[in-house]
Every structure is written in structure tokens, then in C-alpha cells.
All heavy atoms as TSV, in Angstrom:
chain	resi	resn	atom	element	x	y	z
A	1	MET	N	N	-2.554	4.116	-18.133
A	1	MET	CA	C	-1.515	3.143	-18.483
A	1	MET	C	C	-1.362	3.162	-20.001
A	1	MET	O	O	-2.335	3.065	-20.738
A	1	MET	CB	C	-1.967	1.758	-17.999
A	1	MET	CG	C	-0.972	0.695	-18.292
A	1	MET	SD	S	-1.405	-0.968	-17.691
A	1	MET	CE	C	-1.389	-0.741	-15.954
A	2	ASN	N	N	-0.119	3.312	-20.469
A	2	ASN	CA	C	0.081	3.307	-21.910
A	2	ASN	C	C	0.072	1.922	-22.458
A	2	ASN	O	O	0.090	0.922	-21.739
A	2	ASN	CB	C	1.368	4.086	-22.254
A	2	ASN	CG	C	2.600	3.452	-21.771
A	2	ASN	OD1	O	2.673	2.206	-21.682
A	2	ASN	ND2	N	3.631	4.238	-21.429
A	3	ASP	N	N	0.094	1.803	-23.795
A	3	ASP	CA	C	-0.042	0.513	-24.424
A	3	ASP	C	C	1.102	-0.435	-24.088
A	3	ASP	O	O	0.910	-1.643	-23.947
A	3	ASP	CB	C	-0.123	0.662	-25.955
A	3	ASP	CG	C	-1.464	1.214	-26.370
A	3	ASP	OD1	O	-2.413	1.093	-25.590
A	3	ASP	OD2	O	-1.557	1.702	-27.509
A	4	ALA	N	N	2.336	0.104	-24.023
A	4	ALA	CA	C	3.491	-0.774	-23.689
A	4	ALA	C	C	3.364	-1.370	-22.288
A	4	ALA	O	O	3.576	-2.568	-22.091
A	4	ALA	CB	C	4.782	0.024	-23.783
A	5	GLU	N	N	2.915	-0.591	-21.346
A	5	GLU	CA	C	2.716	-1.135	-19.999
A	5	GLU	C	C	1.542	-2.116	-20.006
A	5	GLU	O	O	1.602	-3.150	-19.324
A	5	GLU	CB	C	2.418	-0.018	-19.006
A	5	GLU	CG	C	3.581	0.898	-18.716
A	5	GLU	CD	C	3.217	2.072	-17.921
A	5	GLU	OE1	O	2.029	2.506	-17.955
A	5	GLU	OE2	O	4.070	2.646	-17.236
A	6	GLN	N	N	0.498	-1.815	-20.699
A	6	GLN	CA	C	-0.634	-2.695	-20.747
A	6	GLN	C	C	-0.275	-4.060	-21.352
A	6	GLN	O	O	-0.658	-5.088	-20.859
A	6	GLN	CB	C	-1.776	-2.087	-21.539
A	6	GLN	CG	C	-2.986	-2.943	-21.603
A	6	GLN	CD	C	-4.201	-2.240	-21.145
A	6	GLN	OE1	O	-4.166	-1.084	-20.806
A	6	GLN	NE2	N	-5.304	-2.946	-21.103
A	7	ASN	N	N	0.552	-4.040	-22.401
A	7	ASN	CA	C	0.932	-5.310	-23.030
A	7	ASN	C	C	1.869	-6.069	-22.112
A	7	ASN	O	O	1.779	-7.332	-22.083
A	7	ASN	CB	C	1.665	-5.033	-24.332
A	7	ASN	CG	C	0.673	-4.637	-25.429
A	7	ASN	OD1	O	-0.473	-4.986	-25.401
A	7	ASN	ND2	N	1.182	-3.921	-26.399
A	8	PHE	N	N	2.722	-5.438	-21.355
A	8	PHE	CA	C	3.616	-6.143	-20.450
A	8	PHE	C	C	2.853	-6.829	-19.342
A	8	PHE	O	O	3.203	-7.949	-18.987
A	8	PHE	CB	C	4.633	-5.152	-19.847
A	8	PHE	CG	C	5.597	-5.856	-18.887
A	8	PHE	CD1	C	6.654	-6.556	-19.408
A	8	PHE	CD2	C	5.426	-5.779	-17.531
A	8	PHE	CE1	C	7.545	-7.196	-18.538
A	8	PHE	CE2	C	6.271	-6.404	-16.674
A	8	PHE	CZ	C	7.355	-7.114	-17.181
A	9	PHE	N	N	1.806	-6.197	-18.825
A	9	PHE	CA	C	1.050	-6.770	-17.721
A	9	PHE	C	C	-0.146	-7.563	-18.175
A	9	PHE	O	O	-0.965	-7.991	-17.319
A	9	PHE	CB	C	0.622	-5.655	-16.754
A	9	PHE	CG	C	1.746	-5.146	-15.915
A	9	PHE	CD1	C	2.212	-3.858	-16.127
A	9	PHE	CD2	C	2.316	-5.900	-14.953
A	9	PHE	CE1	C	3.286	-3.373	-15.388
A	9	PHE	CE2	C	3.373	-5.447	-14.184
A	9	PHE	CZ	C	3.863	-4.138	-14.438
A	10	ARG	N	N	-0.295	-7.827	-19.433
A	10	ARG	CA	C	-1.431	-8.626	-19.917
A	10	ARG	C	C	-1.452	-10.042	-19.371
A	10	ARG	O	O	-2.493	-10.513	-18.923
A	10	ARG	CB	C	-1.424	-8.663	-21.470
A	10	ARG	CG	C	-2.600	-9.425	-21.991
A	10	ARG	CD	C	-3.216	-8.894	-23.217
A	10	ARG	NE	N	-3.329	-7.458	-23.356
A	10	ARG	CZ	C	-4.287	-6.681	-22.801
A	10	ARG	NH1	N	-5.202	-7.260	-22.080
A	10	ARG	NH2	N	-4.318	-5.411	-23.002
A	11	PRO	N	N	-0.292	-10.782	-19.316
A	11	PRO	CA	C	-0.342	-12.086	-18.720
A	11	PRO	C	C	-0.639	-12.008	-17.240
A	11	PRO	O	O	-0.010	-11.211	-16.492
A	11	PRO	CB	C	1.101	-12.658	-18.939
A	11	PRO	CG	C	1.669	-11.824	-20.039
A	11	PRO	CD	C	1.033	-10.461	-19.901
A	12	LYS	N	N	-1.603	-12.806	-16.802
A	12	LYS	CA	C	-2.015	-12.749	-15.403
A	12	LYS	C	C	-0.906	-13.094	-14.418
A	12	LYS	O	O	-0.846	-12.540	-13.341
A	12	LYS	CB	C	-3.197	-13.679	-15.180
A	12	LYS	CG	C	-3.839	-13.500	-13.815
A	12	LYS	CD	C	-5.100	-14.318	-13.689
A	12	LYS	CE	C	-6.221	-13.505	-14.273
A	12	LYS	NZ	N	-7.535	-14.003	-13.966
A	13	TRP	N	N	0.020	-13.979	-14.784
A	13	TRP	CA	C	1.067	-14.371	-13.873
A	13	TRP	C	C	1.953	-13.194	-13.494
A	13	TRP	O	O	2.449	-13.157	-12.362
A	13	TRP	CB	C	1.887	-15.534	-14.423
A	13	TRP	CG	C	2.784	-15.205	-15.574
A	13	TRP	CD1	C	2.514	-15.275	-16.914
A	13	TRP	CD2	C	4.144	-14.686	-15.458
A	13	TRP	NE1	N	3.605	-14.869	-17.653
A	13	TRP	CE2	C	4.616	-14.518	-16.799
A	13	TRP	CE3	C	4.953	-14.413	-14.409
A	13	TRP	CZ2	C	5.875	-14.027	-17.064
A	13	TRP	CZ3	C	6.232	-13.894	-14.689
A	13	TRP	CH2	C	6.707	-13.734	-15.990
A	14	ARG	N	N	2.140	-12.246	-14.398
A	14	ARG	CA	C	2.981	-11.088	-14.079
A	14	ARG	C	C	2.272	-10.181	-13.078
A	14	ARG	O	O	2.913	-9.654	-12.145
A	14	ARG	CB	C	3.282	-10.297	-15.333
A	14	ARG	CG	C	4.303	-10.954	-16.213
A	14	ARG	CD	C	4.675	-10.132	-17.369
A	14	ARG	NE	N	5.624	-10.857	-18.239
A	14	ARG	CZ	C	5.855	-10.596	-19.494
A	14	ARG	NH1	N	5.196	-9.609	-20.075
A	14	ARG	NH2	N	6.721	-11.300	-20.130
A	15	ARG	N	N	0.960	-10.015	-13.223
A	15	ARG	CA	C	0.239	-9.216	-12.274
A	15	ARG	C	C	0.179	-9.878	-10.904
A	15	ARG	O	O	0.268	-9.190	-9.887
A	15	ARG	CB	C	-1.180	-8.943	-12.781
A	15	ARG	CG	C	-1.154	-8.005	-14.008
A	15	ARG	CD	C	-2.528	-7.710	-14.559
A	15	ARG	NE	N	-2.917	-8.817	-15.380
A	15	ARG	CZ	C	-4.145	-9.338	-15.369
A	15	ARG	NH1	N	-5.098	-8.873	-14.614
A	15	ARG	NH2	N	-4.450	-10.334	-16.159
A	16	VAL	N	N	0.032	-11.181	-10.886
A	16	VAL	CA	C	0.039	-11.930	-9.626
A	16	VAL	C	C	1.411	-11.835	-8.971
A	16	VAL	O	O	1.524	-11.540	-7.757
A	16	VAL	CB	C	-0.326	-13.426	-9.865
A	16	VAL	CG1	C	-0.034	-14.267	-8.622
A	16	VAL	CG2	C	-1.753	-13.571	-10.277
A	17	ALA	N	N	2.467	-12.011	-9.757
A	17	ALA	CA	C	3.805	-11.945	-9.215
A	17	ALA	C	C	4.182	-10.606	-8.602
A	17	ALA	O	O	4.736	-10.554	-7.454
A	17	ALA	CB	C	4.844	-12.296	-10.307
A	18	ILE	N	N	3.893	-9.525	-9.274
A	18	ILE	CA	C	4.218	-8.181	-8.746
A	18	ILE	C	C	3.394	-7.877	-7.507
A	18	ILE	O	O	3.882	-7.246	-6.539
A	18	ILE	CB	C	4.125	-7.048	-9.824
A	18	ILE	CG1	C	4.759	-5.812	-9.338
A	18	ILE	CG2	C	2.660	-6.779	-10.175
A	18	ILE	CD1	C	6.236	-5.854	-9.239
A	19	THR	N	N	2.170	-8.277	-7.472
A	19	THR	CA	C	1.291	-8.056	-6.304
A	19	THR	C	C	1.786	-8.841	-5.092
A	19	THR	O	O	1.882	-8.325	-3.996
A	19	THR	CB	C	-0.183	-8.413	-6.644
A	19	THR	OG1	O	-0.561	-7.631	-7.772
A	19	THR	CG2	C	-1.071	-8.066	-5.462
A	20	ILE	N	N	2.108	-10.112	-5.289
A	20	ILE	CA	C	2.638	-10.937	-4.209
A	20	ILE	C	C	3.981	-10.439	-3.724
A	20	ILE	O	O	4.242	-10.407	-2.521
A	20	ILE	CB	C	2.719	-12.438	-4.645
A	20	ILE	CG1	C	1.290	-12.985	-4.790
A	20	ILE	CG2	C	3.547	-13.235	-3.674
A	20	ILE	CD1	C	1.266	-14.374	-5.355
A	21	PHE	N	N	4.810	-10.005	-4.657
A	21	PHE	CA	C	6.109	-9.418	-4.258
A	21	PHE	C	C	5.969	-8.230	-3.367
A	21	PHE	O	O	6.615	-8.132	-2.306
A	21	PHE	CB	C	6.935	-9.059	-5.511
A	21	PHE	CG	C	8.189	-8.345	-5.199
A	21	PHE	CD1	C	9.319	-9.062	-4.831
A	21	PHE	CD2	C	8.283	-6.929	-5.290
A	21	PHE	CE1	C	10.507	-8.421	-4.504
A	21	PHE	CE2	C	9.472	-6.285	-4.957
A	21	PHE	CZ	C	10.574	-7.029	-4.582
A	22	CYS	N	N	5.079	-7.336	-3.724
A	22	CYS	CA	C	4.861	-6.098	-2.924
A	22	CYS	C	C	4.259	-6.469	-1.539
A	22	CYS	O	O	4.656	-5.872	-0.524
A	22	CYS	CB	C	3.944	-5.125	-3.628
A	22	CYS	SG	S	4.781	-4.322	-5.025
A	23	ALA	N	N	3.347	-7.425	-1.510
A	23	ALA	CA	C	2.779	-7.844	-0.221
A	23	ALA	C	C	3.837	-8.484	0.649
A	23	ALA	O	O	3.929	-8.183	1.859
A	23	ALA	CB	C	1.629	-8.823	-0.462
A	24	GLY	N	N	4.660	-9.347	0.056
A	24	GLY	CA	C	5.707	-9.996	0.855
A	24	GLY	C	C	6.726	-9.038	1.366
A	24	GLY	O	O	7.177	-9.118	2.514
A	25	TRP	N	N	7.128	-8.098	0.490
A	25	TRP	CA	C	8.168	-7.123	0.934
A	25	TRP	C	C	7.585	-6.211	2.013
A	25	TRP	O	O	8.303	-5.884	2.965
A	25	TRP	CB	C	8.633	-6.292	-0.259
A	25	TRP	CG	C	9.962	-5.654	0.011
A	25	TRP	CD1	C	10.177	-4.497	0.701
A	25	TRP	CD2	C	11.242	-6.122	-0.365
A	25	TRP	NE1	N	11.504	-4.251	0.756
A	25	TRP	CE2	C	12.187	-5.233	0.109
A	25	TRP	CE3	C	11.654	-7.245	-1.083
A	25	TRP	CZ2	C	13.516	-5.386	-0.098
A	25	TRP	CZ3	C	13.002	-7.392	-1.300
A	25	TRP	CH2	C	13.940	-6.473	-0.786
A	26	SER	N	N	6.359	-5.897	1.900
A	26	SER	CA	C	5.695	-5.059	2.934
A	26	SER	C	C	5.697	-5.825	4.265
A	26	SER	O	O	6.029	-5.237	5.276
A	26	SER	CB	C	4.263	-4.753	2.510
A	26	SER	OG	O	3.578	-4.139	3.579
A	27	ALA	N	N	5.321	-7.064	4.237
A	27	ALA	CA	C	5.350	-7.878	5.455
A	27	ALA	C	C	6.733	-7.973	6.075
A	27	ALA	O	O	6.925	-7.848	7.295
A	27	ALA	CB	C	4.771	-9.265	5.204
A	28	LEU	N	N	7.761	-8.162	5.223
A	28	LEU	CA	C	9.130	-8.250	5.677
A	28	LEU	C	C	9.516	-6.942	6.387
A	28	LEU	O	O	10.130	-7.008	7.487
A	28	LEU	CB	C	10.062	-8.505	4.494
A	28	LEU	CG	C	11.528	-8.497	4.813
A	28	LEU	CD1	C	11.917	-9.741	5.550
A	28	LEU	CD2	C	12.333	-8.315	3.562
A	29	GLU	N	N	9.193	-5.797	5.786
A	29	GLU	CA	C	9.571	-4.557	6.425
A	29	GLU	C	C	8.881	-4.292	7.734
A	29	GLU	O	O	9.484	-3.831	8.693
A	29	GLU	CB	C	9.264	-3.373	5.462
A	29	GLU	CG	C	10.099	-3.371	4.163
A	29	GLU	CD	C	11.587	-3.228	4.361
A	29	GLU	OE1	O	12.024	-2.863	5.485
A	29	GLU	OE2	O	12.343	-3.507	3.414
A	30	TRP	N	N	7.591	-4.654	7.813
A	30	TRP	CA	C	6.897	-4.501	9.045
A	30	TRP	C	C	7.440	-5.436	10.128
A	30	TRP	O	O	7.574	-5.054	11.313
A	30	TRP	CB	C	5.383	-4.728	8.894
A	30	TRP	CG	C	4.681	-3.588	8.239
A	30	TRP	CD1	C	4.187	-3.566	6.978
A	30	TRP	CD2	C	4.422	-2.279	8.780
A	30	TRP	NE1	N	3.630	-2.350	6.699
A	30	TRP	CE2	C	3.752	-1.533	7.796
A	30	TRP	CE3	C	4.688	-1.713	10.024
A	30	TRP	CZ2	C	3.361	-0.223	8.002
A	30	TRP	CZ3	C	4.279	-0.414	10.221
A	30	TRP	CH2	C	3.625	0.319	9.236
A	31	LEU	N	N	7.730	-6.674	9.782
A	31	LEU	CA	C	8.245	-7.638	10.746
A	31	LEU	C	C	9.654	-7.326	11.236
A	31	LEU	O	O	10.016	-7.695	12.342
A	31	LEU	CB	C	8.212	-9.034	10.138
A	31	LEU	CG	C	6.817	-9.619	9.928
A	31	LEU	CD1	C	6.885	-10.914	9.177
A	31	LEU	CD2	C	6.066	-9.789	11.259
A	32	THR	N	N	10.445	-6.629	10.417
A	32	THR	CA	C	11.818	-6.307	10.854
A	32	THR	C	C	11.852	-4.926	11.511
A	32	THR	O	O	12.973	-4.444	11.852
A	32	THR	CB	C	12.776	-6.334	9.636
A	32	THR	OG1	O	12.346	-5.442	8.614
A	32	THR	CG2	C	12.886	-7.754	9.121
A	33	GLY	N	N	10.746	-4.298	11.682
A	33	GLY	CA	C	10.682	-3.018	12.424
A	33	GLY	C	C	11.066	-1.802	11.620
A	33	GLY	O	O	11.633	-0.856	12.168
A	34	ASN	N	N	10.723	-1.792	10.341
A	34	ASN	CA	C	10.981	-0.642	9.470
A	34	ASN	C	C	9.665	-0.044	9.007
A	34	ASN	O	O	9.239	-0.298	7.871
A	34	ASN	CB	C	11.844	-1.021	8.265
A	34	ASN	CG	C	13.245	-1.458	8.674
A	34	ASN	OD1	O	13.924	-0.759	9.395
A	34	ASN	ND2	N	13.639	-2.643	8.262
A	35	PRO	N	N	9.002	0.744	9.826
A	35	PRO	CA	C	7.688	1.216	9.444
A	35	PRO	C	C	7.655	2.130	8.237
A	35	PRO	O	O	6.700	2.168	7.493
A	35	PRO	CB	C	7.210	1.956	10.706
A	35	PRO	CG	C	8.421	2.302	11.458
A	35	PRO	CD	C	9.410	1.255	11.139
A	36	PHE	N	N	8.710	2.902	8.012
A	36	PHE	CA	C	8.735	3.818	6.815
A	36	PHE	C	C	8.591	2.989	5.549
A	36	PHE	O	O	7.721	3.235	4.709
A	36	PHE	CB	C	10.032	4.647	6.803
A	36	PHE	CG	C	10.155	5.479	5.572
A	36	PHE	CD1	C	9.432	6.653	5.466
A	36	PHE	CD2	C	10.982	5.114	4.514
A	36	PHE	CE1	C	9.502	7.428	4.309
A	36	PHE	CE2	C	11.069	5.878	3.401
A	36	PHE	CZ	C	10.348	7.057	3.254
A	37	TRP	N	N	9.483	1.976	5.386
A	37	TRP	CA	C	9.416	1.141	4.192
A	37	TRP	C	C	8.199	0.241	4.203
A	37	TRP	O	O	7.680	-0.116	3.142
A	37	TRP	CB	C	10.681	0.318	4.021
A	37	TRP	CG	C	11.824	1.192	3.656
A	37	TRP	CD1	C	12.859	1.591	4.450
A	37	TRP	CD2	C	12.048	1.893	2.425
A	37	TRP	NE1	N	13.714	2.420	3.788
A	37	TRP	CE2	C	13.200	2.641	2.519
A	37	TRP	CE3	C	11.333	1.933	1.239
A	37	TRP	CZ2	C	13.718	3.405	1.475
A	37	TRP	CZ3	C	11.818	2.703	0.175
A	37	TRP	CH2	C	12.991	3.429	0.329
A	38	GLY	N	N	7.720	-0.082	5.376
A	38	GLY	CA	C	6.471	-0.887	5.458
A	38	GLY	C	C	5.291	-0.105	4.880
A	38	GLY	O	O	4.491	-0.665	4.146
A	39	VAL	N	N	5.190	1.178	5.196
A	39	VAL	CA	C	4.137	1.992	4.622
A	39	VAL	C	C	4.312	2.154	3.126
A	39	VAL	O	O	3.333	2.057	2.392
A	39	VAL	CB	C	4.147	3.405	5.324
A	39	VAL	CG1	C	3.233	4.354	4.580
A	39	VAL	CG2	C	3.708	3.292	6.779
A	40	ILE	N	N	5.542	2.354	2.670
A	40	ILE	CA	C	5.752	2.504	1.225
A	40	ILE	C	C	5.328	1.248	0.436
A	40	ILE	O	O	4.603	1.335	-0.512
A	40	ILE	CB	C	7.275	2.781	0.926
A	40	ILE	CG1	C	7.690	4.088	1.599
A	40	ILE	CG2	C	7.575	2.747	-0.558
A	40	ILE	CD1	C	7.171	5.311	0.999
A	41	PHE	N	N	5.724	0.081	0.926
A	41	PHE	CA	C	5.431	-1.162	0.196
A	41	PHE	C	C	3.978	-1.568	0.428
A	41	PHE	O	O	3.357	-2.214	-0.476
A	41	PHE	CB	C	6.382	-2.270	0.552
A	41	PHE	CG	C	7.625	-2.197	-0.276
A	41	PHE	CD1	C	8.744	-1.536	0.232
A	41	PHE	CD2	C	7.674	-2.716	-1.519
A	41	PHE	CE1	C	9.907	-1.422	-0.509
A	41	PHE	CE2	C	8.849	-2.624	-2.268
A	41	PHE	CZ	C	9.959	-1.956	-1.767
A	42	THR	N	N	3.353	-1.201	1.508
A	42	THR	CA	C	1.932	-1.415	1.698
A	42	THR	C	C	1.134	-0.578	0.702
A	42	THR	O	O	0.176	-1.050	0.091
A	42	THR	CB	C	1.510	-1.119	3.129
A	42	THR	OG1	O	2.216	-1.965	4.030
A	42	THR	CG2	C	-0.001	-1.334	3.343
A	43	ALA	N	N	1.565	0.631	0.527
A	43	ALA	CA	C	0.895	1.525	-0.466
A	43	ALA	C	C	1.112	0.963	-1.883
A	43	ALA	O	O	0.175	0.927	-2.707
A	43	ALA	CB	C	1.492	2.936	-0.417
A	44	MET	N	N	2.306	0.429	-2.200
A	44	MET	CA	C	2.537	-0.183	-3.477
A	44	MET	C	C	1.637	-1.397	-3.688
A	44	MET	O	O	1.129	-1.648	-4.795
A	44	MET	CB	C	3.975	-0.555	-3.673
A	44	MET	CG	C	4.897	0.668	-3.813
A	44	MET	SD	S	6.637	0.227	-3.919
A	44	MET	CE	C	6.716	-0.720	-5.391
A	45	PHE	N	N	1.478	-2.200	-2.648
A	45	PHE	CA	C	0.616	-3.351	-2.702
A	45	PHE	C	C	-0.868	-2.968	-3.041
A	45	PHE	O	O	-1.475	-3.531	-3.937
A	45	PHE	CB	C	0.653	-4.129	-1.382
A	45	PHE	CG	C	-0.406	-5.173	-1.243
A	45	PHE	CD1	C	-0.384	-6.307	-2.034
A	45	PHE	CD2	C	-1.405	-5.052	-0.324
A	45	PHE	CE1	C	-1.371	-7.282	-1.914
A	45	PHE	CE2	C	-2.388	-5.994	-0.193
A	45	PHE	CZ	C	-2.343	-7.137	-0.975
A	46	PHE	N	N	-1.347	-1.961	-2.343
A	46	PHE	CA	C	-2.718	-1.543	-2.635
A	46	PHE	C	C	-2.854	-0.880	-4.003
A	46	PHE	O	O	-3.858	-1.040	-4.652
A	46	PHE	CB	C	-3.191	-0.581	-1.545
A	46	PHE	CG	C	-3.596	-1.307	-0.273
A	46	PHE	CD1	C	-2.900	-1.130	0.875
A	46	PHE	CD2	C	-4.719	-2.166	-0.271
A	46	PHE	CE1	C	-3.259	-1.816	2.049
A	46	PHE	CE2	C	-5.084	-2.862	0.839
A	46	PHE	CZ	C	-4.368	-2.686	2.023
A	47	TYR	N	N	-1.780	-0.228	-4.465
A	47	TYR	CA	C	-1.792	0.315	-5.820
A	47	TYR	C	C	-1.870	-0.821	-6.843
A	47	TYR	O	O	-2.600	-0.729	-7.821
A	47	TYR	CB	C	-0.543	1.170	-6.091
A	47	TYR	CG	C	-0.482	1.692	-7.471
A	47	TYR	CD1	C	-1.250	2.801	-7.867
A	47	TYR	CD2	C	0.343	1.110	-8.460
A	47	TYR	CE1	C	-1.222	3.320	-9.118
A	47	TYR	CE2	C	0.375	1.630	-9.740
A	47	TYR	CZ	C	-0.396	2.687	-10.066
A	47	TYR	OH	O	-0.354	3.177	-11.342
A	48	CYS	N	N	-1.137	-1.895	-6.614
A	48	CYS	CA	C	-1.166	-3.056	-7.503
A	48	CYS	C	C	-2.558	-3.683	-7.527
A	48	CYS	O	O	-3.082	-4.054	-8.586
A	48	CYS	CB	C	-0.167	-4.091	-7.063
A	48	CYS	SG	S	1.528	-3.684	-7.425
A	49	LEU	N	N	-3.144	-3.772	-6.330
A	49	LEU	CA	C	-4.504	-4.325	-6.272
A	49	LEU	C	C	-5.451	-3.454	-7.079
A	49	LEU	O	O	-6.297	-4.010	-7.850
A	49	LEU	CB	C	-5.020	-4.448	-4.847
A	49	LEU	CG	C	-4.403	-5.526	-4.001
A	49	LEU	CD1	C	-4.996	-5.414	-2.572
A	49	LEU	CD2	C	-4.688	-6.902	-4.557
A	50	TRP	N	N	-5.341	-2.187	-6.946
A	50	TRP	CA	C	-6.243	-1.229	-7.674
A	50	TRP	C	C	-5.989	-1.261	-9.161
A	50	TRP	O	O	-6.902	-1.467	-9.960
A	50	TRP	CB	C	-6.061	0.189	-7.124
A	50	TRP	CG	C	-6.835	1.187	-7.891
A	50	TRP	CD1	C	-6.355	1.994	-8.835
A	50	TRP	CD2	C	-8.242	1.454	-7.759
A	50	TRP	NE1	N	-7.380	2.778	-9.355
A	50	TRP	CE2	C	-8.515	2.444	-8.708
A	50	TRP	CE3	C	-9.258	0.939	-6.947
A	50	TRP	CZ2	C	-9.860	2.970	-8.828
A	50	TRP	CZ3	C	-10.520	1.439	-7.111
A	50	TRP	CH2	C	-10.789	2.472	-8.030
A	51	LYS	N	N	-4.707	-1.131	-9.551
A	51	LYS	CA	C	-4.363	-0.947	-10.943
A	51	LYS	C	C	-4.449	-2.229	-11.758
A	51	LYS	O	O	-4.900	-2.260	-12.899
A	51	LYS	CB	C	-2.975	-0.370	-11.041
A	51	LYS	CG	C	-2.594	0.170	-12.404
A	51	LYS	CD	C	-3.393	1.431	-12.647
A	51	LYS	CE	C	-2.887	2.101	-13.926
A	51	LYS	NZ	N	-3.609	3.301	-14.234
A	52	TYR	N	N	-3.989	-3.337	-11.164
A	52	TYR	CA	C	-3.870	-4.628	-11.932
A	52	TYR	C	C	-5.019	-5.587	-11.685
A	52	TYR	O	O	-5.111	-6.598	-12.389
A	52	TYR	CB	C	-2.528	-5.292	-11.643
A	52	TYR	CG	C	-1.365	-4.392	-11.965
A	52	TYR	CD1	C	-0.327	-4.250	-11.080
A	52	TYR	CD2	C	-1.331	-3.696	-13.140
A	52	TYR	CE1	C	0.743	-3.381	-11.361
A	52	TYR	CE2	C	-0.283	-2.850	-13.459
A	52	TYR	CZ	C	0.763	-2.717	-12.570
A	52	TYR	OH	O	1.813	-1.899	-12.879
A	53	TRP	N	N	-5.889	-5.377	-10.724
A	53	TRP	CA	C	-6.976	-6.269	-10.463
A	53	TRP	C	C	-8.347	-5.613	-10.538
A	53	TRP	O	O	-9.262	-6.157	-11.091
A	53	TRP	CB	C	-6.801	-6.953	-9.076
A	53	TRP	CG	C	-5.583	-7.762	-9.095
A	53	TRP	CD1	C	-4.357	-7.458	-8.585
A	53	TRP	CD2	C	-5.377	-9.018	-9.753
A	53	TRP	NE1	N	-3.464	-8.447	-8.858
A	53	TRP	CE2	C	-4.085	-9.451	-9.576
A	53	TRP	CE3	C	-6.266	-9.844	-10.461
A	53	TRP	CZ2	C	-3.578	-10.619	-10.091
A	53	TRP	CZ3	C	-5.774	-11.047	-10.967
A	53	TRP	CH2	C	-4.451	-11.391	-10.776
A	54	TYR	N	N	-8.433	-4.406	-10.008
A	54	TYR	CA	C	-9.766	-3.754	-10.020
A	54	TYR	C	C	-10.031	-3.023	-11.337
A	54	TYR	O	O	-11.137	-3.135	-11.864
A	54	TYR	CB	C	-9.887	-2.813	-8.829
A	54	TYR	CG	C	-11.221	-2.195	-8.645
A	54	TYR	CD1	C	-12.314	-2.981	-8.284
A	54	TYR	CD2	C	-11.469	-0.890	-8.911
A	54	TYR	CE1	C	-13.555	-2.452	-8.161
A	54	TYR	CE2	C	-12.691	-0.293	-8.824
A	54	TYR	CZ	C	-13.767	-1.109	-8.414
A	54	TYR	OH	O	-15.026	-0.536	-8.315
A	55	THR	N	N	-9.099	-2.242	-11.836
A	55	THR	CA	C	-9.322	-1.436	-13.038
A	55	THR	C	C	-8.682	-1.967	-14.296
A	55	THR	O	O	-8.854	-1.374	-15.345
A	55	THR	CB	C	-8.840	0.000	-12.815
A	55	THR	OG1	O	-7.433	-0.004	-12.584
A	55	THR	CG2	C	-9.541	0.650	-11.632
A	56	PHE	N	N	-7.915	-3.047	-14.219
A	56	PHE	CA	C	-7.257	-3.605	-15.409
A	56	PHE	C	C	-8.264	-4.170	-16.394
A	56	PHE	O	O	-9.121	-4.984	-15.996
A	56	PHE	CB	C	-6.235	-4.668	-14.991
A	56	PHE	CG	C	-5.312	-5.087	-16.123
A	56	PHE	CD1	C	-4.234	-4.288	-16.419
A	56	PHE	CD2	C	-5.549	-6.219	-16.871
A	56	PHE	CE1	C	-3.350	-4.664	-17.419
A	56	PHE	CE2	C	-4.698	-6.580	-17.887
A	56	PHE	CZ	C	-3.598	-5.811	-18.164
A	57	ASP	N	N	-8.206	-3.779	-17.648
A	57	ASP	CA	C	-9.122	-4.253	-18.654
A	57	ASP	C	C	-8.478	-5.367	-19.445
A	57	ASP	O	O	-7.654	-5.113	-20.354
A	57	ASP	CB	C	-9.521	-3.084	-19.564
A	57	ASP	CG	C	-10.596	-3.499	-20.551
A	57	ASP	OD1	O	-11.199	-4.569	-20.397
A	57	ASP	OD2	O	-10.812	-2.725	-21.514
A	58	GLU	N	N	-8.815	-6.599	-19.087
A	58	GLU	CA	C	-8.222	-7.754	-19.793
A	58	GLU	C	C	-8.772	-7.886	-21.198
A	58	GLU	O	O	-8.178	-8.565	-22.054
A	58	GLU	CB	C	-8.504	-9.026	-19.034
A	58	GLU	CG	C	-7.774	-9.084	-17.703
A	58	GLU	CD	C	-7.984	-10.447	-17.041
A	58	GLU	OE1	O	-7.841	-11.467	-17.694
A	58	GLU	OE2	O	-8.287	-10.427	-15.843
A	59	ASN	N	N	-9.891	-7.287	-21.506
A	59	ASN	CA	C	-10.550	-7.440	-22.808
A	59	ASN	C	C	-10.144	-6.421	-23.816
A	59	ASN	O	O	-10.492	-6.518	-24.980
A	59	ASN	CB	C	-12.045	-7.409	-22.642
A	59	ASN	CG	C	-12.527	-8.534	-21.770
A	59	ASN	OD1	O	-11.991	-9.638	-21.816
A	59	ASN	ND2	N	-13.524	-8.266	-20.946
A	60	SER	N	N	-9.353	-5.395	-23.396
A	60	SER	CA	C	-8.945	-4.409	-24.405
A	60	SER	C	C	-7.922	-5.017	-25.329
A	60	SER	O	O	-7.130	-5.840	-24.942
A	60	SER	CB	C	-8.345	-3.173	-23.675
A	60	SER	OG	O	-7.092	-3.462	-23.173
A	61	SER	N	N	-7.967	-4.621	-26.544
A	61	SER	CA	C	-7.087	-5.219	-27.549
A	61	SER	C	C	-5.950	-4.220	-27.853
A	61	SER	O	O	-6.007	-3.528	-28.861
A	61	SER	CB	C	-7.838	-5.582	-28.817
A	61	SER	OG	O	-8.421	-4.436	-29.318
A	62	ALA	N	N	-4.968	-4.160	-27.001
A	62	ALA	CA	C	-3.786	-3.330	-27.250
A	62	ALA	C	C	-2.847	-4.088	-28.167
A	62	ALA	O	O	-2.439	-5.194	-27.862
A	62	ALA	CB	C	-3.082	-2.985	-25.957
A	63	GLU	N	N	-2.563	-3.527	-29.324
A	63	GLU	CA	C	-1.737	-4.232	-30.306
A	63	GLU	C	C	-0.394	-3.578	-30.478
A	63	GLU	O	O	-0.174	-2.495	-30.374
A	63	GLU	CB	C	-2.454	-4.275	-31.654
A	63	GLU	CG	C	-3.760	-5.026	-31.553
A	63	GLU	CD	C	-4.537	-5.025	-32.858
A	63	GLU	OE1	O	-3.928	-4.600	-33.893
A	63	GLU	OE2	O	-5.686	-5.371	-32.819
């Protein structure tokens, strides 16, 4: 992740919002019977969990 992306996602509310959005959109696609888009947004949800919650370094000082 480059510095510009890291600075944009530094506030926790943005990381929460994008993760919830992907989870909700994934559920919507599965519930409406669109498995292709359901898989895409489920993958995006897990990517958000990995990138913004598991490996995100809140202590790095990107200036």
C-alpha cells in the first residue's frame, strides 16, 4: 500500500465503512440470486478484512 492510500485509510471509520459496505453488498447479491457478483464482493470483503484489519499498521507514521 502506498503512502497516499495509507493516509486515506488511516481513520478507522473509513476502514469500517468500506468493510461493512462490501459485506452488505455481498449479502445483497447472494440474497437476490446473483452468485457471480456474490463471489466477487465476498472476495472483496475478505480482502478488506485482511488488508485493513489484519495487516494494517496504525502505528506507522506516513507523512
